[in-house]
DRENFIKE-249050 format. One record per residue (C-alpha): residue number from 0; residue in one letter; x, y, z. Coordinates in nm, 3 decimals, decimal comma. Layout:
// residues N
   k r      c1      c2      c3
 NUM A       X       Y       Z
...
//
This chain:
// residues 175
   k r      c1      c2      c3
   0 M  -2,536  -0,236  -1,087
   1 T  -2,339   0,057  -0,943
   2 T  -2,275   0,069  -0,572
   3 E  -2,155   0,390  -0,411
   4 K  -1,855   0,342  -0,181
   5 P  -1,871  -0,036  -0,159
   6 G  -1,597  -0,073   0,104
   7 L  -1,386  -0,333  -0,070
   8 I  -1,057  -0,495   0,025
   9 M  -0,829  -0,500  -0,279
  10 V  -0,485  -0,660  -0,308
  11 F  -0,216  -0,595  -0,569
  12 T   0,061  -0,853  -0,527
  13 G   0,314  -1,057  -0,724
  14 D   0,673  -1,032  -0,839
  15 G   0,602  -0,803  -1,134
  16 K   0,640  -0,428  -1,162
  17 G   0,336  -0,203  -1,113
  18 K   0,166  -0,283  -0,782
  19 T   0,209   0,066  -0,635
  20 T   0,131   0,218  -0,972
  21 A  -0,198   0,026  -0,983
  22 A  -0,287   0,149  -0,634
  23 V  -0,200   0,509  -0,722
  24 G  -0,414   0,480  -1,035
  25 Q  -0,706   0,353  -0,827
  26 A  -0,655   0,643  -0,584
  27 V  -0,657   0,897  -0,869
  28 R  -0,977   0,741  -1,002
  29 A  -1,136   0,771  -0,656
  30 L  -1,018   1,133  -0,622
  31 G  -1,184   1,210  -0,953
  32 H  -1,515   1,114  -0,795
  33 G  -1,460   1,322  -0,484
  34 Y  -1,338   1,046  -0,255
  35 R  -1,108   1,133   0,033
  36 V  -0,794   0,922   0,010
  37 F  -0,522   0,834   0,261
  38 M  -0,212   0,665   0,120
  39 I   0,067   0,535   0,339
  40 H   0,389   0,397   0,195
  41 F   0,550   0,141   0,421
  42 M   0,924   0,082   0,390
  43 K   0,967   0,368   0,141
  44 G   1,135   0,697   0,218
  45 H   1,278   0,809  -0,114
  46 D   1,116   1,083  -0,323
  47 Y   0,917   0,848  -0,541
  48 G   0,736   1,005  -0,835
  49 E   0,398   0,933  -0,681
  50 F   0,491   1,145  -0,376
  51 L   0,593   1,432  -0,601
  52 A   0,296   1,407  -0,837
  53 T   0,030   1,377  -0,571
  54 A   0,166   1,632  -0,323
  55 Q  -0,079   1,903  -0,427
  56 M  -0,387   1,693  -0,499
  57 P  -0,695   1,791  -0,297
  58 N  -0,855   1,525  -0,076
  59 L  -0,533   1,320  -0,068
  60 T  -0,310   1,262   0,231
  61 V   0,021   1,085   0,160
  62 V   0,237   0,955   0,444
  63 R   0,570   0,773   0,448
  64 A   0,634   0,504   0,707
  65 G   0,987   0,397   0,631
  66 R   1,330   0,477   0,503
  67 D   1,449   0,415   0,152
  68 G   1,494   0,047   0,082
  69 F   1,350  -0,261   0,242
  70 G   1,611  -0,312   0,513
  71 N   1,735  -0,638   0,655
  72 R   1,471  -0,909   0,669
  73 E   1,649  -1,129   0,924
  74 K   1,767  -0,851   1,155
  75 P   1,566  -0,534   1,091
  76 D   1,709  -0,206   1,213
  77 P   1,512  -0,083   1,518
  78 I   1,432   0,243   1,338
  79 D   1,267   0,046   1,053
  80 V   1,059  -0,149   1,305
  81 E   0,954   0,173   1,477
  82 L   0,867   0,353   1,153
  83 V   0,654   0,065   1,025
  84 R   0,473   0,010   1,355
  85 D   0,403   0,382   1,387
  86 G   0,280   0,377   1,027
  87 F   0,049   0,086   1,101
  88 A  -0,102   0,278   1,395
  89 R  -0,154   0,580   1,165
  90 A  -0,314   0,358   0,900
  91 E  -0,550   0,206   1,155
  92 K  -0,648   0,552   1,276
  93 A  -0,713   0,664   0,916
  94 I  -0,925   0,358   0,836
  95 M  -1,136   0,391   1,151
  96 S  -1,162   0,774   1,154
  97 G  -1,443   0,822   0,906
  98 D  -1,229   1,086   0,736
  99 Y  -1,136   0,871   0,434
 100 D  -1,322   0,670   0,172
 101 L  -1,013   0,491   0,040
 102 V  -0,698   0,392   0,228
 103 V  -0,394   0,258   0,043
 104 L  -0,148   0,051   0,245
 105 D   0,143   0,045   0,001
 106 E   0,396  -0,236   0,064
 107 I   0,201  -0,361   0,366
 108 N   0,232  -0,719   0,235
 109 V   0,611  -0,687   0,248
 110 A   0,595  -0,540   0,598
 111 V   0,389  -0,844   0,706
 112 D   0,621  -1,083   0,522
 113 Y   0,922  -0,928   0,701
 114 G   0,747  -0,962   1,036
 115 L   0,730  -0,586   1,092
 116 V   0,350  -0,590   1,106
 117 D   0,169  -0,879   1,271
 118 E  -0,056  -1,047   1,016
 119 N  -0,324  -1,111   1,279
 120 D  -0,333  -0,740   1,365
 121 L  -0,381  -0,655   0,997
 122 L  -0,654  -0,917   0,957
 123 K  -0,836  -0,786   1,266
 124 L  -0,819  -0,432   1,128
 125 L  -0,958  -0,540   0,791
 126 K  -1,243  -0,729   0,959
 127 K  -1,344  -0,433   1,177
 128 K  -1,300  -0,155   0,920
 129 P  -1,608   0,057   0,849
 130 R  -1,825  -0,101   0,581
 131 E  -1,794   0,194   0,340
 132 V  -1,412   0,226   0,350
 133 T  -1,214   0,060   0,071
 134 V  -0,866  -0,058   0,162
 135 I  -0,595  -0,142  -0,091
 136 L  -0,296  -0,355   0,013
 137 T   0,010  -0,375  -0,210
 138 G   0,337  -0,561  -0,211
 139 R   0,486  -0,896  -0,291
 140 N   0,404  -1,210  -0,098
 141 A   0,047  -1,139   0,008
 142 S  -0,041  -1,415   0,251
 143 I  -0,308  -1,677   0,190
 144 E  -0,517  -1,527   0,472
 145 I  -0,500  -1,177   0,320
 146 I  -0,597  -1,320  -0,018
 147 K  -0,891  -1,506   0,139
 148 I  -1,033  -1,195   0,309
 149 A  -0,992  -0,974  -0,002
 150 D  -1,272  -0,895  -0,247
 151 T  -1,032  -0,836  -0,537
 152 V  -0,682  -0,976  -0,585
 153 S  -0,460  -0,895  -0,880
 154 E  -0,131  -1,076  -0,919
 155 I   0,124  -0,886  -1,123
 156 L   0,360  -1,131  -1,289
 157 A   0,722  -1,070  -1,377
 158 I   0,761  -1,200  -1,730
 159 K   1,053  -0,982  -1,830
 160 H   1,224  -0,688  -1,661
 161 H   1,479  -0,437  -1,788
 162 Y   1,699  -0,508  -1,482
 163 E   1,778  -0,842  -1,648
 164 Q   1,930  -0,646  -1,938
 165 G   2,152  -0,442  -1,706
 166 V   1,934  -0,130  -1,702
 167 E   1,963   0,022  -1,357
 168 S   1,691   0,178  -1,148
 169 C   1,594   0,511  -1,297
 170 R   1,394   0,811  -1,184
 171 G   1,046   0,826  -1,330
 172 I   1,036   0,451  -1,392
 173 E   1,120   0,274  -1,065
 174 Y   1,077   0,568  -0,833
//
């Protein structure tokens, strides 16, 4: 049975590589069917390949809500707190606006884990979102409550990574 715009909550989490890539792939699939997509990258400011590749795609809005790197978990820089909180407000507006069919909250799980976004605020937003809007949440350490509310959860496992062999972060692979 095919359902048009089912309004799912999807989570890509785990310690393995590919959570953002999975979300971008889902967004591209949605764009192919004429969906309007809003993608916000929390805690990322660098020119990641997905920013560069998607910059000219129709029906796609990409926003950054952070500086490069994940910052200090125990004592976050005030600018990081401000960027993430402003990003969360923008994400909420996008979800509730009726302008988008799919909203990707990239690295939102990390922002919650770091205490930069209140988990209860995120849960409230997911519970009140319009029925037809699909929301994707990415990032390590998705909470039990986020997992419970989700319709689909994929855990990406780290079995082996080239970092372990001394290969450094490289353009086109990590960013």
